[in-house]
DRENTORKE-333291 format. One record per residue (C-alpha): residue number from 1; x, z, y; residue in one letter. Coordinates in steps of 0.2 Angstrom, whole numbers, plus 5000, padded with zeros to 4 digits. Layout:
N
@k = NUM, u = X, w = Z, v = Y, r = a
...
END
This chain:
244
@k = 1, u = 4901, w = 4691, v = 4797, r = m
@k = 2, u = 4891, w = 4679, v = 4808, r = e
@k = 3, u = 4880, w = 4693, v = 4814, r = e
@k = 4, u = 4895, w = 4704, v = 4818, r = k
@k = 5, u = 4902, w = 4689, v = 4827, r = a
@k = 6, u = 4886, w = 4687, v = 4837, r = g
@k = 7, u = 4885, w = 4705, v = 4843, r = k
@k = 8, u = 4892, w = 4710, v = 4860, r = k
@k = 9, u = 4905, w = 4723, v = 4860, r = r
@k = 10, u = 4901, w = 4738, v = 4869, r = k
@k = 11, u = 4911, w = 4741, v = 4885, r = p
@k = 12, u = 4925, w = 4753, v = 4884, r = i
@k = 13, u = 4921, w = 4769, v = 4893, r = r
@k = 14, u = 4933, w = 4776, v = 4905, r = s
@k = 15, u = 4946, w = 4789, v = 4900, r = t
@k = 16, u = 4938, w = 4803, v = 4909, r = a
@k = 17, u = 4921, w = 4800, v = 4901, r = k
@k = 18, u = 4929, w = 4800, v = 4883, r = k
@k = 19, u = 4937, w = 4817, v = 4887, r = a
@k = 20, u = 4921, w = 4824, v = 4892, r = k
@k = 21, u = 4912, w = 4817, v = 4876, r = d
@k = 22, u = 4926, w = 4826, v = 4865, r = i
@k = 23, u = 4924, w = 4842, v = 4874, r = i
@k = 24, u = 4904, w = 4842, v = 4873, r = d
@k = 25, u = 4905, w = 4838, v = 4854, r = t
@k = 26, u = 4917, w = 4853, v = 4851, r = y
@k = 27, u = 4906, w = 4865, v = 4861, r = l
@k = 28, u = 4890, w = 4859, v = 4852, r = k
@k = 29, u = 4898, w = 4862, v = 4835, r = n
@k = 30, u = 4904, w = 4879, v = 4841, r = e
@k = 31, u = 4886, w = 4885, v = 4846, r = e
@k = 32, u = 4879, w = 4881, v = 4829, r = g
@k = 33, u = 4893, w = 4891, v = 4820, r = r
@k = 34, u = 4888, w = 4909, v = 4816, r = v
@k = 35, u = 4903, w = 4921, v = 4813, r = i
@k = 36, u = 4899, w = 4939, v = 4806, r = p
@k = 37, u = 4907, w = 4953, v = 4815, r = i
@k = 38, u = 4911, w = 4969, v = 4805, r = k
@k = 39, u = 4919, w = 4980, v = 4819, r = d
@k = 40, u = 4928, w = 4980, v = 4835, r = a
@k = 41, u = 4945, w = 4975, v = 4828, r = g
@k = 42, u = 4938, w = 4961, v = 4819, r = s
@k = 43, u = 4929, w = 4955, v = 4835, r = e
@k = 44, u = 4945, w = 4956, v = 4845, r = n
@k = 45, u = 4954, w = 4947, v = 4831, r = k
@k = 46, u = 4940, w = 4934, v = 4831, r = l
@k = 47, u = 4941, w = 4932, v = 4850, r = q
@k = 48, u = 4960, w = 4930, v = 4849, r = s
@k = 49, u = 4959, w = 4917, v = 4835, r = d
@k = 50, u = 4945, w = 4908, v = 4845, r = k
@k = 51, u = 4957, w = 4908, v = 4861, r = s
@k = 52, u = 4971, w = 4900, v = 4850, r = v
@k = 53, u = 4959, w = 4887, v = 4843, r = i
@k = 54, u = 4953, w = 4883, v = 4860, r = d
@k = 55, u = 4971, w = 4881, v = 4866, r = d
@k = 56, u = 4975, w = 4869, v = 4851, r = n
@k = 57, u = 4959, w = 4859, v = 4854, r = i
@k = 58, u = 4963, w = 4858, v = 4873, r = e
@k = 59, u = 4981, w = 4852, v = 4868, r = m
@k = 60, u = 4974, w = 4840, v = 4856, r = q
@k = 61, u = 4961, w = 4833, v = 4868, r = i
@k = 62, u = 4975, w = 4831, v = 4881, r = e
@k = 63, u = 4986, w = 4822, v = 4868, r = k
@k = 64, u = 4972, w = 4810, v = 4864, r = e
@k = 65, u = 4968, w = 4807, v = 4882, r = i
@k = 66, u = 4986, w = 4803, v = 4886, r = a
@k = 67, u = 4986, w = 4791, v = 4871, r = e
@k = 68, u = 4970, w = 4783, v = 4877, r = k
@k = 69, u = 4977, w = 4781, v = 4894, r = i
@k = 70, u = 4994, w = 4774, v = 4887, r = k
@k = 71, u = 4984, w = 4761, v = 4876, r = e
@k = 72, u = 4973, w = 4756, v = 4891, r = e
@k = 73, u = 4988, w = 4754, v = 4902, r = s
@k = 74, u = 4997, w = 4744, v = 4889, r = a
@k = 75, u = 4982, w = 4733, v = 4887, r = g
@k = 76, u = 4980, w = 4730, v = 4906, r = e
@k = 77, u = 4999, w = 4726, v = 4907, r = e
@k = 78, u = 4998, w = 4714, v = 4893, r = a
@k = 79, u = 4983, w = 4705, v = 4901, r = g
@k = 80, u = 4992, w = 4704, v = 4917, r = s
@k = 81, u = 5007, w = 4697, v = 4908, r = g
@k = 82, u = 4996, w = 4684, v = 4900, r = n
@k = 83, u = 4989, w = 4679, v = 4916, r = e
@k = 84, u = 5006, w = 4676, v = 4924, r = e
@k = 85, u = 5012, w = 4666, v = 4909, r = i
@k = 86, u = 4996, w = 4655, v = 4910, r = e
@k = 87, u = 4999, w = 4653, v = 4929, r = l
@k = 88, u = 5017, w = 4648, v = 4926, r = l
@k = 89, u = 5012, w = 4636, v = 4912, r = v
@k = 90, u = 4999, w = 4627, v = 4924, r = r
@k = 91, u = 5013, w = 4626, v = 4937, r = q
@k = 92, u = 5025, w = 4619, v = 4925, r = l
@k = 93, u = 5012, w = 4606, v = 4919, r = n
@k = 94, u = 5009, w = 4601, v = 4937, r = e
@k = 95, u = 5027, w = 4599, v = 4941, r = i
@k = 96, u = 5030, w = 4588, v = 4925, r = e
@k = 97, u = 5015, w = 4577, v = 4930, r = e
@k = 98, u = 5022, w = 4575, v = 4948, r = e
@k = 99, u = 5039, w = 4571, v = 4940, r = r
@k = 100, u = 5032, w = 4557, v = 4929, r = d
@k = 101, u = 5023, w = 4550, v = 4944, r = s
@k = 102, u = 5038, w = 4549, v = 4954, r = l
@k = 103, u = 5048, w = 4541, v = 4940, r = k
@k = 104, u = 5035, w = 4528, v = 4938, r = d
@k = 105, u = 5034, w = 4524, v = 4957, r = r
@k = 106, u = 5053, w = 4523, v = 4957, r = l
@k = 107, u = 5054, w = 4511, v = 4943, r = a
@k = 108, u = 5041, w = 4500, v = 4951, r = r
@k = 109, u = 5050, w = 4500, v = 4968, r = m
@k = 110, u = 5066, w = 4496, v = 4959, r = a
@k = 111, u = 5058, w = 4481, v = 4950, r = a
@k = 112, u = 5050, w = 4475, v = 4967, r = e
@k = 113, u = 5067, w = 4476, v = 4976, r = m
@k = 114, u = 5075, w = 4466, v = 4962, r = e
@k = 115, u = 5062, w = 4453, v = 4963, r = n
@k = 116, u = 5064, w = 4453, v = 4982, r = l
@k = 117, u = 5083, w = 4450, v = 4980, r = r
@k = 118, u = 5081, w = 4436, v = 4968, r = r
@k = 119, u = 5068, w = 4428, v = 4979, r = r
@k = 120, u = 5079, w = 4429, v = 4994, r = t
@k = 121, u = 5094, w = 4422, v = 4985, r = q
@k = 122, u = 5083, w = 4408, v = 4979, r = r
@k = 123, u = 5077, w = 4404, v = 4997, r = e
@k = 124, u = 5094, w = 4405, v = 5004, r = k
@k = 125, u = 5101, w = 4392, v = 4991, r = q
@k = 126, u = 5086, w = 4381, v = 4995, r = d
@k = 127, u = 5089, w = 4383, v = 5014, r = l
@k = 128, u = 5107, w = 4378, v = 5012, r = i
@k = 129, u = 5103, w = 4363, v = 5000, r = r
@k = 130, u = 5089, w = 4356, v = 5010, r = y
@k = 131, u = 5095, w = 4361, v = 5028, r = a
@k = 132, u = 5097, w = 4343, v = 5034, r = n
@k = 133, u = 5081, w = 4337, v = 5025, r = e
@k = 134, u = 5072, w = 4332, v = 5042, r = k
@k = 135, u = 5087, w = 4324, v = 5050, r = l
@k = 136, u = 5091, w = 4314, v = 5034, r = l
@k = 137, u = 5073, w = 4308, v = 5034, r = l
@k = 138, u = 5074, w = 4302, v = 5051, r = k
@k = 139, u = 5091, w = 4293, v = 5048, r = l
@k = 140, u = 5082, w = 4283, v = 5034, r = l
@k = 141, u = 5074, w = 4274, v = 5048, r = d
@k = 142, u = 5091, w = 4269, v = 5055, r = v
@k = 143, u = 5096, w = 4262, v = 5038, r = l
@k = 144, u = 5080, w = 4252, v = 5037, r = d
@k = 145, u = 5083, w = 4245, v = 5054, r = d
@k = 146, u = 5101, w = 4241, v = 5049, r = t
@k = 147, u = 5096, w = 4232, v = 5033, r = a
@k = 148, u = 5083, w = 4222, v = 5043, r = a
@k = 149, u = 5097, w = 4217, v = 5056, r = a
@k = 150, u = 5108, w = 4211, v = 5041, r = i
@k = 151, u = 5094, w = 4200, v = 5034, r = d
@k = 152, u = 5090, w = 4193, v = 5051, r = h
@k = 153, u = 5109, w = 4188, v = 5053, r = g
@k = 154, u = 5109, w = 4180, v = 5036, r = n
@k = 155, u = 5094, w = 4169, v = 5040, r = t
@k = 156, u = 5097, w = 4165, v = 5059, r = s
@k = 157, u = 5110, w = 4159, v = 5070, r = d
@k = 158, u = 5103, w = 4168, v = 5085, r = d
@k = 159, u = 5118, w = 4180, v = 5088, r = y
@k = 160, u = 5111, w = 4186, v = 5104, r = a
@k = 161, u = 5096, w = 4193, v = 5096, r = a
@k = 162, u = 5106, w = 4200, v = 5082, r = l
@k = 163, u = 5117, w = 4209, v = 5095, r = l
@k = 164, u = 5102, w = 4216, v = 5104, r = t
@k = 165, u = 5095, w = 4223, v = 5088, r = g
@k = 166, u = 5111, w = 4231, v = 5084, r = v
@k = 167, u = 5111, w = 4239, v = 5101, r = e
@k = 168, u = 5094, w = 4246, v = 5098, r = m
@k = 169, u = 5098, w = 4253, v = 5082, r = i
@k = 170, u = 5114, w = 4262, v = 5089, r = n
@k = 171, u = 5103, w = 4269, v = 5103, r = k
@k = 172, u = 5090, w = 4275, v = 5090, r = k
@k = 173, u = 5104, w = 4284, v = 5080, r = a
@k = 174, u = 5111, w = 4292, v = 5096, r = i
@k = 175, u = 5094, w = 4299, v = 5100, r = k
@k = 176, u = 5092, w = 4306, v = 5083, r = l
@k = 177, u = 5108, w = 4315, v = 5084, r = f
@k = 178, u = 5104, w = 4322, v = 5101, r = e
@k = 179, u = 5088, w = 4329, v = 5094, r = e
@k = 180, u = 5099, w = 4338, v = 5081, r = a
@k = 181, u = 5110, w = 4345, v = 5096, r = s
@k = 182, u = 5125, w = 4333, v = 5091, r = v
@k = 183, u = 5132, w = 4324, v = 5106, r = k
@k = 184, u = 5148, w = 4313, v = 5109, r = p
@k = 185, u = 5163, w = 4321, v = 5118, r = m
@k = 186, u = 5166, w = 4314, v = 5136, r = e
@k = 187, u = 5179, w = 4300, v = 5137, r = n
@k = 188, u = 5196, w = 4309, v = 5137, r = p
@k = 189, u = 5207, w = 4294, v = 5142, r = v
@k = 190, u = 5219, w = 4299, v = 5156, r = g
@k = 191, u = 5216, w = 4318, v = 5153, r = k
@k = 192, u = 5228, w = 4330, v = 5146, r = e
@k = 193, u = 5229, w = 4331, v = 5127, r = f
@k = 194, u = 5220, w = 4347, v = 5120, r = d
@k = 195, u = 5223, w = 4352, v = 5102, r = v
@k = 196, u = 5206, w = 4361, v = 5102, r = d
@k = 197, u = 5197, w = 4344, v = 5105, r = f
@k = 198, u = 5209, w = 4330, v = 5101, r = h
@k = 199, u = 5219, w = 4324, v = 5086, r = e
@k = 200, u = 5235, w = 4314, v = 5090, r = a
@k = 201, u = 5237, w = 4298, v = 5079, r = m
@k = 202, u = 5252, w = 4291, v = 5088, r = m
@k = 203, u = 5261, w = 4290, v = 5105, r = v
@k = 204, u = 5265, w = 4274, v = 5115, r = m
@k = 205, u = 5272, w = 4270, v = 5132, r = p
@k = 206, u = 5261, w = 4267, v = 5147, r = s
@k = 207, u = 5264, w = 4261, v = 5165, r = e
@k = 208, u = 5249, w = 4270, v = 5172, r = d
@k = 209, u = 5246, w = 4286, v = 5162, r = i
@k = 210, u = 5259, w = 4300, v = 5162, r = p
@k = 211, u = 5267, w = 4307, v = 5147, r = e
@k = 212, u = 5257, w = 4319, v = 5137, r = g
@k = 213, u = 5240, w = 4312, v = 5143, r = r
@k = 214, u = 5228, w = 4302, v = 5132, r = i
@k = 215, u = 5230, w = 4283, v = 5133, r = v
@k = 216, u = 5217, w = 4277, v = 5120, r = r
@k = 217, u = 5203, w = 4284, v = 5109, r = v
@k = 218, u = 5203, w = 4278, v = 5091, r = v
@k = 219, u = 5188, w = 4288, v = 5085, r = q
@k = 220, u = 5176, w = 4297, v = 5096, r = a
@k = 221, u = 5174, w = 4315, v = 5094, r = g
@k = 222, u = 5157, w = 4325, v = 5093, r = y
@k = 223, u = 5151, w = 4342, v = 5098, r = m
@k = 224, u = 5137, w = 4352, v = 5090, r = m
@k = 225, u = 5131, w = 4365, v = 5103, r = h
@k = 226, u = 5147, w = 4373, v = 5108, r = d
@k = 227, u = 5157, w = 4369, v = 5092, r = k
@k = 228, u = 5168, w = 4354, v = 5088, r = v
@k = 229, u = 5159, w = 4344, v = 5075, r = l
@k = 230, u = 5173, w = 4331, v = 5074, r = r
@k = 231, u = 5189, w = 4330, v = 5084, r = h
@k = 232, u = 5193, w = 4314, v = 5094, r = a
@k = 233, u = 5207, w = 4304, v = 5086, r = k
@k = 234, u = 5217, w = 4298, v = 5101, r = v
@k = 235, u = 5234, w = 4290, v = 5106, r = i
@k = 236, u = 5245, w = 4299, v = 5119, r = t
@k = 237, u = 5257, w = 4292, v = 5132, r = s
@k = 238, u = 5275, w = 4294, v = 5130, r = s
@k = 239, u = 5278, w = 4289, v = 5148, r = g
@k = 240, u = 5284, w = 4273, v = 5156, r = k
@k = 241, u = 5293, w = 4261, v = 5145, r = p
@k = 242, u = 5312, w = 4264, v = 5144, r = g
@k = 243, u = 5311, w = 4282, v = 5150, r = s
@k = 244, u = 5319, w = 4295, v = 5139, r = s
END
């Protein structure tokens, strides 16, 4: 079996060559055959039989040739079909590999987006929580100065020096707020009451200020950029005393 397996198969001859081999074999066998001839009738009969045999052999040869051609065509078609199947299988495998690669990339991108969303949310929360960290750190100096002024007032009778220290602390605080874009509103005394900037605490008569205008500021208002940070609490005029 091993020797047979190791032997090379002889290439299949073409159909035309096979047909020629069959015909040559038949003619070779006919040449070696000796047929006795007794008379003219027998000779005619022999020639007639030989013609019939030749026709039958020719038909048989044509039949065998047709079958060989059919077998070879079927083999070629089967081989072509197998090649197409193998090509389709390779293409399918490539498509499946590309699909798996895209699914993996999509999963990794989704994980990265989720991590980015969580990190952004955490940074936003930290920004809101510690937004005023720098301002508050500077205001701690104001608290230290205030505590020092109180200690000085408790141990000294020099009120002028104490007043000077408090004024310095106030100026320092105002400067810190200005650095944070927080400024006090302009003094509104004598101006028309504006609900967008002022909050009326009460009304009172005034000899000098007409009705509806601001007489006094109870608590100053502050602006942050163009936005009202705190409305000014004011007292408005009801006009001259005794007027309706």
